[in-house]
C-alpha positions as CSV (number, residue, x, y, z in Angstrom):
1,M,-0.9,-80.1,-286.1
2,T,-2.4,-78.4,-289.1
3,E,-0.5,-77.8,-292.4
4,D,-0.2,-74.1,-291.5
5,D,1.3,-75.0,-288.1
6,S,3.7,-77.4,-289.8
7,E,4.8,-74.7,-292.3
8,R,5.2,-72.2,-289.5
9,K,7.3,-74.6,-287.4
10,Y,9.5,-75.3,-290.4
11,S,9.9,-71.6,-291.1
12,D,10.8,-70.9,-287.5
13,Q,13.4,-73.7,-287.6
14,Y,14.9,-73.2,-291.0
15,G,13.8,-69.8,-292.2
16,E,12.1,-68.8,-295.4
17,N,13.4,-70.0,-298.8
18,T,15.7,-67.3,-299.9
19,G,17.9,-69.3,-302.4
20,F,18.3,-69.0,-306.1
21,N,15.4,-70.2,-308.2
22,P,15.2,-69.8,-312.0
23,E,12.0,-68.5,-313.5
24,G,10.4,-69.0,-316.9
25,E,10.1,-71.6,-319.5
26,N,13.9,-72.1,-320.3
27,P,15.8,-72.2,-317.0
28,L,19.0,-73.9,-318.3
29,E,20.9,-70.7,-319.1
30,Q,19.9,-69.2,-315.7
31,L,21.3,-72.4,-314.0
32,R,24.5,-72.1,-316.0
33,Q,25.0,-68.5,-314.9
34,H,24.2,-69.3,-311.3
35,A,26.7,-72.2,-311.4
36,H,29.3,-69.8,-312.8
37,D,28.7,-67.2,-310.1
38,H,28.6,-69.7,-307.2
39,P,32.2,-70.3,-306.0
40,L,31.8,-73.9,-304.9
41,I,29.9,-75.1,-307.9
42,R,32.3,-73.2,-310.2
43,D,35.3,-74.9,-308.5
44,M,33.6,-78.3,-308.9
45,G,33.7,-77.7,-312.7
46,I,30.1,-78.8,-313.4
47,T,28.8,-77.8,-316.8
48,F,25.0,-78.1,-317.2
49,E,24.5,-79.5,-320.7
50,S,20.8,-80.0,-321.2
51,F,17.4,-80.0,-319.5
52,D,14.4,-81.7,-321.1
53,D,11.3,-83.3,-319.8
54,G,12.4,-83.3,-316.2
55,V,15.9,-84.6,-316.9
56,L,19.1,-82.5,-316.3
57,E,22.4,-83.7,-317.7
58,A,25.8,-82.3,-316.7
59,S,29.4,-83.0,-317.5
60,I,32.1,-83.0,-314.8
61,P,35.8,-83.1,-315.3
62,H,37.9,-85.4,-313.1
63,N,39.9,-83.3,-310.6
64,Q,42.9,-85.1,-309.2
65,E,42.9,-82.6,-306.2
66,W,39.8,-84.3,-304.9
67,A,41.1,-87.8,-305.1
68,N,40.8,-90.1,-302.1
69,P,44.5,-90.5,-301.0
70,G,44.0,-94.2,-300.4
71,M,42.3,-95.0,-303.7
72,G,45.0,-94.4,-306.3
73,G,43.5,-91.3,-307.9
74,A,39.8,-92.2,-307.6
75,L,37.5,-89.4,-306.6
76,H,36.8,-89.1,-302.9
77,G,33.3,-90.4,-302.1
78,G,32.3,-87.1,-300.5
79,M,32.8,-85.4,-303.8
80,V,30.7,-88.1,-305.6
81,V,27.9,-87.2,-303.2
82,A,28.5,-83.5,-303.6
83,Y,28.2,-83.8,-307.4
84,L,25.0,-85.8,-307.2
85,D,23.5,-83.5,-304.7
86,T,24.3,-80.5,-306.8
87,V,23.0,-81.9,-310.1
88,M,19.9,-83.4,-308.5
89,G,19.1,-80.1,-306.7
90,F,19.6,-78.1,-309.9
91,T,17.2,-80.6,-311.6
92,I,14.5,-79.5,-309.2
93,M,15.3,-75.9,-309.8
94,A,14.8,-76.4,-313.5
95,A,11.7,-78.5,-313.1
96,V,9.8,-76.0,-311.0
97,A,10.9,-72.9,-312.8
98,D,7.4,-72.7,-314.5
99,Q,5.4,-74.0,-311.5
100,P,3.9,-72.3,-308.5
101,V,6.6,-73.8,-306.2
102,T,10.2,-73.0,-305.5
103,S,13.0,-75.4,-304.6
104,G,14.5,-75.7,-301.2
105,P,17.2,-77.7,-299.4
106,T,18.0,-81.4,-299.5
107,I,16.0,-83.4,-297.0
108,N,17.4,-86.8,-297.7
109,L,20.0,-88.3,-300.1
110,N,20.7,-92.0,-300.4
111,T,23.8,-92.8,-302.5
112,N,25.0,-96.2,-303.8
113,F,28.7,-96.3,-304.7
114,L,29.2,-98.8,-307.6
115,S,32.7,-98.2,-309.0
116,P,35.6,-95.7,-308.6
117,A,35.5,-92.4,-310.4
118,A,38.9,-91.9,-312.0
119,S,38.1,-89.9,-315.2
120,D,35.6,-87.3,-316.5
121,M,32.0,-88.0,-315.6
122,V,28.4,-87.4,-316.7
123,A,25.7,-86.7,-314.1
124,T,22.0,-87.0,-314.6
125,G,19.2,-85.9,-312.4
126,E,15.6,-87.0,-313.2
127,I,12.4,-85.8,-311.5
128,V,10.4,-88.7,-310.1
129,R,7.6,-86.6,-308.4
130,T,7.1,-83.0,-307.4
131,G,4.4,-82.2,-304.8
132,S,3.4,-79.1,-302.8
133,S,6.1,-79.6,-300.1
134,S,8.7,-82.0,-301.5
135,A,10.2,-83.4,-304.6
136,V,11.9,-86.7,-305.3
137,V,14.8,-87.0,-307.8
138,D,16.8,-89.9,-309.1
139,G,20.5,-89.3,-309.9
140,T,23.3,-91.2,-311.7
141,L,27.0,-90.5,-312.1
142,E,28.7,-92.3,-314.9
143,D,32.2,-92.5,-316.5
144,A,32.0,-90.1,-319.5
145,E,34.1,-92.4,-321.7
146,T,32.8,-95.9,-320.9
147,G,29.3,-95.1,-319.6
148,E,30.0,-97.3,-316.5
149,A,27.9,-96.4,-313.5
150,I,29.9,-94.8,-310.7
151,A,27.0,-94.1,-308.3
152,T,23.3,-93.8,-308.2
153,A,21.2,-91.8,-305.7
154,Q,17.6,-91.0,-304.8
155,G,16.8,-87.9,-302.8
156,V,14.0,-85.8,-301.4
157,W,14.1,-82.0,-301.5
158,R,11.9,-79.4,-299.8
159,V,9.8,-77.3,-302.1
160,Y,7.9,-74.3,-301.1
161,A,4.4,-73.4,-302.4
162,D,4.5,-69.8,-303.8
163,D,2.1,-67.6,-301.9
């Protein structure tokens, strides 16, 4: 199968990339606006603080409504993954804003849960590599006050070459 055939098969299965992608040299403000306009991300309370040299940092308030009922107030693991997936995905959006590719969906996300999340958090996404069809990102979620690691992740995202 040629690369064109592979792209066509992917397009047939998943459609063309039609999502949000910032453009230009300073994508942080565009990411902030998109997060504000997106109902789920807005409800998650993520604030994108900085983007520099392939690293995006965000602050996240603890939300008792998303606690795991069996964990005494600690954040549900699904929300830990959702926070990491969101911040890591936005890291790619920011990183490719000035490149001839656009970001796409998560292909794979491996998460390691290290400690309970029971207070405000800081999430970081860091680009490992961006290619013509995929990008690899490392992520961390830490307690905002103590700096203790809550979870780490590594993921792969689809990127699309601009035609």
